[in-house]
N, C-alpha and C positions, 0 to 999 in steps of 0.2 A: 355627826358619826354615820350618820347615811351618806353624805359625801365622799368622806372618808374610803367607805368600802366602795365604792362608785371607782372612786380614784385607783384604789389599789385593785381593782379587777382591769381596769382601763390600762394602767400601767404592767400589771403584769400579761395581759395579752399583747401589750405593745413588745415588751422583753422577750415572750417567746416567739414574737415575730421576727424580731429582731436575730435571733440564737439561732433559728433553723438556716440548715444549708441547702440553698437552692442545688438542686442537679438538673443538667440540662444535655441534649443532645449535639456536639458539636461536628457539623456533616463536612468533611474534606470531600473537595471534587477530585477524585483520580487522576493525575496525570498521565494522559494516554499517549503511548509513545507509537511514534507510525510506524508501520511495517516496514521491513529491509524492502528493498530494491534492487530489481535484477534487467539487465540487459539480454533482449532477446537478439542475437547474431547471426546471419547468414555465414557461411564460409564457402569461399571459391572452391570450385574444381574444371576440372577441363572438359566434363561433358554436357552438364545442365544447361540448356541452351538460355541465353538473356532473355528472350521473350518471357519464359516461363519463371523466372525467377520475377520478372517486373509483375505477372499476374499474382502470384504467392506474396508478393508486399500488394497489393491492391485488395487482394481477397483476404487476409488473413489481418491485413494491418490497417485496412482503411487507408492506402494511400493514395494521392492523385498520382494520373502518369506522371506528371514531372517529378514527384518526389520518391516516387517508385523507379523509376529513371536513376535519377542521382543516388540510391541507396544500389542500385544495381550498379551502378559503374564503380563505388568506392569498393564493393564484393570483390569486383572484377579486377579493380587496380592496386589495391591494396590486399587482399585476402581476406577481408572479411568486413561486414556493414551491419551496423544497430538499425533493427526493426523499427524497435520502440524500448519502454521502459516501464516493467508491471512489477506485480507485487510477485513473490515468488512463484505462487498456487499460479496466476494466469499466464507468467513468465513460460512455466513447466505447460502448462495446457495449448498454450499455442504455438510452441516449439515440439511437443508432440502431434500436431496436427500437420505443421509444415512437415516434417520428418514421414508421416504418414501417407499425405496426399502426394509427395514426389517420389516416393515407392512405390505407388498404386498406379505411378503415371510411369514409371521405368527412371527415373533418374536420380542420380547418387548425391540430390542434395544435401550438405550437412548444415545442421542448423544446431546453436547452444546457448546457454545461459549462464551468465557471468555475474558476481554479486556489482551493484554502484559502490563505489566508495563513498563514504560518508564522512564530510569535512564541514 
């Protein structure tokens, strides 16, 4: 009889454990989306000296002399040149800095940003 009581307790304890529904937390890593990117472009004009454009590219976009000269020639020959590709906030800031610096130095240099197509 005593062994029947022990078996009953053990089996009822086991049944109790089997019938419990265990709950847990599922951790899902969020998929981070890359921010949209923008090109900073310089636009050609007939008044801003080429040397000033090179200086802008070296100062604000950390280009070496050779790269800055290549971009300046693209601006001069094709009407515009890409200074760099950045997130929107950085592109807007760099564009604003270039425009302010050009204005402070009496040059009508135009700068703009355009979205990079994501394919």
